[in-house]
C-alpha positions in Angstrom: 0.0 0.0 0.0 1.2 3.5 -0.9 0.0 6.9 0.2 -1.5 7.5 -3.2 -3.9 4.6 -2.6 -5.2 6.4 0.5 -5.6 9.6 -1.5 -7.5 7.6 -4.2 -9.7 6.1 -1.5 -10.6 9.5 0.1 -11.3 11.1 -3.3 -13.8 8.3 -4.3 -15.4 8.4 -0.8 -15.9 12.1 -1.0 -17.2 12.1 -4.6 -19.0 8.8 -4.5 -18.4 8.7 -8.2 -15.4 7.1 -9.9 -15.6 9.4 -12.9 -15.6 12.6 -10.8 -12.9 11.3 -8.5 -10.7 10.4 -11.5 -11.0 14.0 -12.8 -10.2 15.4 -9.4 -7.1 13.1 -9.2 -6.1 13.9 -12.8 -6.1 10.2 -13.8 -8.3 8.1 -16.0 -11.2 6.2 -14.5 -10.2 2.5 -15.3 -6.8 2.7 -13.4 -8.6 4.3 -10.5 -11.1 1.5 -10.3 -8.3 -1.0 -10.5 -6.4 0.7 -7.7 -9.4 0.7 -5.4 -10.1 -3.0 -6.1 -6.4 -3.8 -5.4 -6.7 -1.9 -2.1 -9.8 -3.9 -1.1 -8.0 -7.1 -1.9 -4.9 -6.1 0.1 -7.0 -5.0 3.1 -9.3 -8.0 2.8 -12.4 -5.9 3.1 -15.0 -4.4 0.8 -14.9 -0.7 0.9 -17.6 0.3 -1.6 -20.9 -1.1 -2.8 -21.0 -0.5 -6.5 -24.0 -0.5 -8.9 -24.8 1.1 -12.2 -26.6 3.9 -10.5 -24.5 4.7 -7.4 -21.4 4.1 -5.3 -21.8 3.8 -1.6 -19.4 3.2 1.3 -19.7 0.1 3.3 -19.7 0.3 7.1 -16.1 -1.0 7.0 -15.3 1.5 4.3 -16.5 4.4 6.4 -14.2 3.4 9.2 -11.3 2.8 6.9 -11.8 6.2 5.2 -11.9 8.0 8.6 -8.5 6.4 9.4 -7.2 7.3 5.9 -8.2 11.0 6.6 -6.2 11.0 9.8 -3.1 9.4 8.2 -3.1 11.9 5.3 -3.6 14.8 7.7 -0.5 13.6 9.7 1.5 13.1 6.4 0.6 16.6 5.2 1.6 18.0 8.5 4.9 16.1 8.4 5.6 17.4 4.9 4.8 21.0 5.9 7.1 20.8 9.0 9.9 19.3 6.9 9.6 22.1 4.3 9.5 24.8 7.0 12.5 23.2 8.8 14.4 23.0 5.5 13.8 26.7 4.7 14.6 27.8 8.3 11.0 28.9 9.0 11.0 26.8 12.2 13.8 25.7 14.5 15.9 26.7 17.5 19.0 28.9 17.6 21.2 29.6 20.7 22.6 33.2 20.5 25.5 34.5 22.6 25.3 38.2 23.4 27.4 40.5 25.7 25.9 42.1 28.8 23.8 44.5 26.8 21.6 43.9 23.8 22.5 45.9 20.7 19.9 47.8 18.7 20.6 45.4 15.7 19.9 42.4 17.9 16.6 43.9 19.2 15.5 44.7 15.6 16.5 41.2 14.5 14.4 39.5 17.2 11.5 41.8 16.3 11.7 40.8 12.6 11.9 37.1 13.5 8.9 37.4 15.8 6.9 39.0 13.0 8.0 37.0 10.0 9.2 33.7 11.5 7.2 32.9 14.6 8.3 29.3 14.4 11.9 30.2 15.1 12.8 30.0 18.8 15.8 32.1 19.9 17.6 31.3 23.2 19.8 34.1 24.5 22.9 33.4 26.5 24.7 36.3 28.1 28.4 35.8 27.9 31.6 37.9 27.1 33.5 37.6 23.9 36.0 35.0 25.3 33.2 32.7 26.5 31.3 33.1 23.2 34.3 32.0 21.1 34.6 28.9 23.3 30.9 28.2 23.1 30.9 28.6 19.3 33.8 26.2 19.0 32.0 23.6 21.1 28.6 24.1 19.4 26.8 25.3 22.5 25.7 28.4 20.7 25.0 28.8 17.0 25.9 32.5 16.6 27.5 35.2 18.8 27.8 39.0 19.0 31.5 39.7 19.6 33.6 42.8 20.1 36.4 43.0 17.6 39.2 42.4 16.9 38.9 38.6 17.1 41.4 36.2 15.6 39.8 32.9 15.3 40.2 31.0 11.9 37.2 28.7 12.5 34.8 31.6 12.7 33.1 33.7 10.0 32.8 37.3 11.2 30.4 39.9 9.8 30.8 43.4 11.1 27.5 45.0 12.2 28.4 48.1 14.1 31.1 50.7 14.8 30.8 53.0 17.8 33.2 55.4 19.5 34.6 54.5 22.9 32.9 56.5 25.7 33.2 56.7 29.4 30.4 56.1 32.0 30.5 58.3 35.1 28.4 58.6 38.3 26.1 61.6 38.3 27.8 64.5 40.0 31.3 63.3 39.0 33.7 66.1 38.3 34.3 65.0 34.7 30.6 64.9 34.0 30.6 68.7 33.3 33.0 68.3 30.4 31.6 67.8 26.9 34.5 65.5 26.0 36.8 63.8 28.5 40.6 63.9 27.8 42.7 60.7 28.2 44.9 62.4 30.7 41.9 63.1 33.0 40.8 59.4 32.7 44.3 58.2 33.6 43.8 59.9 37.0 40.5 58.2 37.7 39.6 55.0 39.5 38.6 52.8 36.5 36.5 49.6 36.1 37.8 47.4 33.4 37.4 43.8 32.2 40.4 41.4 32.3 42.1 40.6 29.1 40.9 37.0 29.0 37.3 38.3 28.7 37.7 40.4 25.5 41.4 40.4 24.4 41.1 42.6 21.3 39.0 45.3 23.0 41.2 45.2 26.1 44.3 45.7 24.0 42.6 48.5 22.1 41.9 50.4 25.3 45.2 49.9 27.0 47.1 50.5 23.8 45.4 53.8 23.3 46.6 55.0 26.7 50.0 53.5 26.3 50.5 55.4 23.0 49.6 58.6 24.8 52.2 57.8 27.5 49.6 57.3 30.1 48.6 54.5 32.4 45.3 53.2 33.8 44.3 53.0 37.4 42.1 49.9 37.4 40.5 49.4 40.8 37.9 46.7 39.8 37.7 44.1 37.1 34.3 42.8 35.7 33.4 40.3 33.1 30.5 42.3 31.5 29.4 45.8 30.8 26.4 45.3 33.1 28.8 44.5 35.9 30.9 47.5 35.1 28.0 50.0 35.0 26.6 48.5 38.2 29.8 49.4 39.9 29.7 52.9 38.4 26.1 53.3 39.7 27.5 52.4 43.2 30.1 55.3 42.7 33.0 52.8 42.7 34.7 54.2 39.6 34.2 55.0 35.9 33.9 52.5 33.1 34.4 52.3 29.3 31.4 51.8 27.1 29.8 52.7 23.8 27.0 55.3 23.4 24.4 52.8 22.4 24.0 51.6 25.9 23.3 55.0 27.5 19.5 54.8 27.1 19.4 51.8 29.4 21.2 53.5 32.2 19.5 56.9 32.8 21.1 57.2 36.3 24.6 57.6 34.8 26.4 60.2 32.8 27.9 59.2 29.5 30.6 61.3 27.8 32.8 60.9 24.6 36.5 60.6 25.0 38.9 63.0 23.2 40.9 61.3 20.4 39.0 58.0 21.1 39.3 54.7 19.3 36.3 53.0 17.8 34.7 49.8 19.0 33.5 47.4 16.3 31.1 44.6 16.9 30.6 41.5 14.7 28.2 38.6 14.5 30.2 35.3 14.4 29.4 31.7 13.6 31.3 28.6 12.8 32.3 28.4 9.1 31.3 24.7 9.0 28.1 25.0 10.9 25.6 26.6 8.5 21.9 25.7 8.9 18.6 27.0 7.5 17.6 28.7 10.8 21.0 30.4 11.1 20.6 31.8 7.6 17.2 33.1 8.4 18.6 34.8 11.5 21.5 36.3 9.6 19.2 37.6 6.9 17.0 39.3 9.5 20.1 40.8 11.1 21.4 42.1 7.8 18.1 43.8 7.2 18.2 45.4 10.6 21.6 47.1 10.0 20.4 49.8 7.6 17.5 50.6 9.9 19.9 50.9 12.8 22.2 53.3 10.8 19.2 55.4 9.7 18.1 55.9 13.3 21.6 56.8 14.4 21.8 59.4 11.6 
């Protein structure tokens, strides 16, 4: 027995006429009659009462047709799910993000929710170093990393570029300045992340001060921007950040740094780990970048 036999059976049962059922199935009538007869022989039960004037389902035929409907419904559902999974319309994706969600990520999640409600995204908050490790081990499918990153196994797509700013407690003496000089920051108690957390960004910041002949007075180390800004809120020092985060921390003061470097962020994924749901996520992300730039402008 094949699925087509069940479709033939249902068509005849609904039409109660072999000629009309054959037209509906786009086959000729004699082969359809033969297929139904073969199905009856295989099942060992008479499904239809036939006469020159009418075709009627037997009691056994009614029960068999009901079961055929259920089987075909499940098969159609299976085929639909397989097609959606193959095109990335449904599925699961684990995403690594730093302590704060970027505007591009928020817009991407919004697009997925509107256009691909069958895609389930699971967010994991982790720094760049942990994201690289999680990507290598397959614990996340995609990550939002601070550049530079040197990892041959990863594909990197740049998504943002923001100037390095400084976050200060309200009432801090540097808060009155429109731009904060490096020399003034060198005198402050600073909150910074250790190099193992984000090596590239750590080297960018320390290199900027070293090139100016200045040092950094690091009094606390944290593994995320949320940790750093929490300490700033407690008046325990100042922290480096990018301006995109300021709207989430209205209790702090954010200022640009004179002669500052720029922080680039990229989305990263394993070169050998492409999947339909990942491609759907990346396409939604790529669509969000122009919108993000337009808002920034």
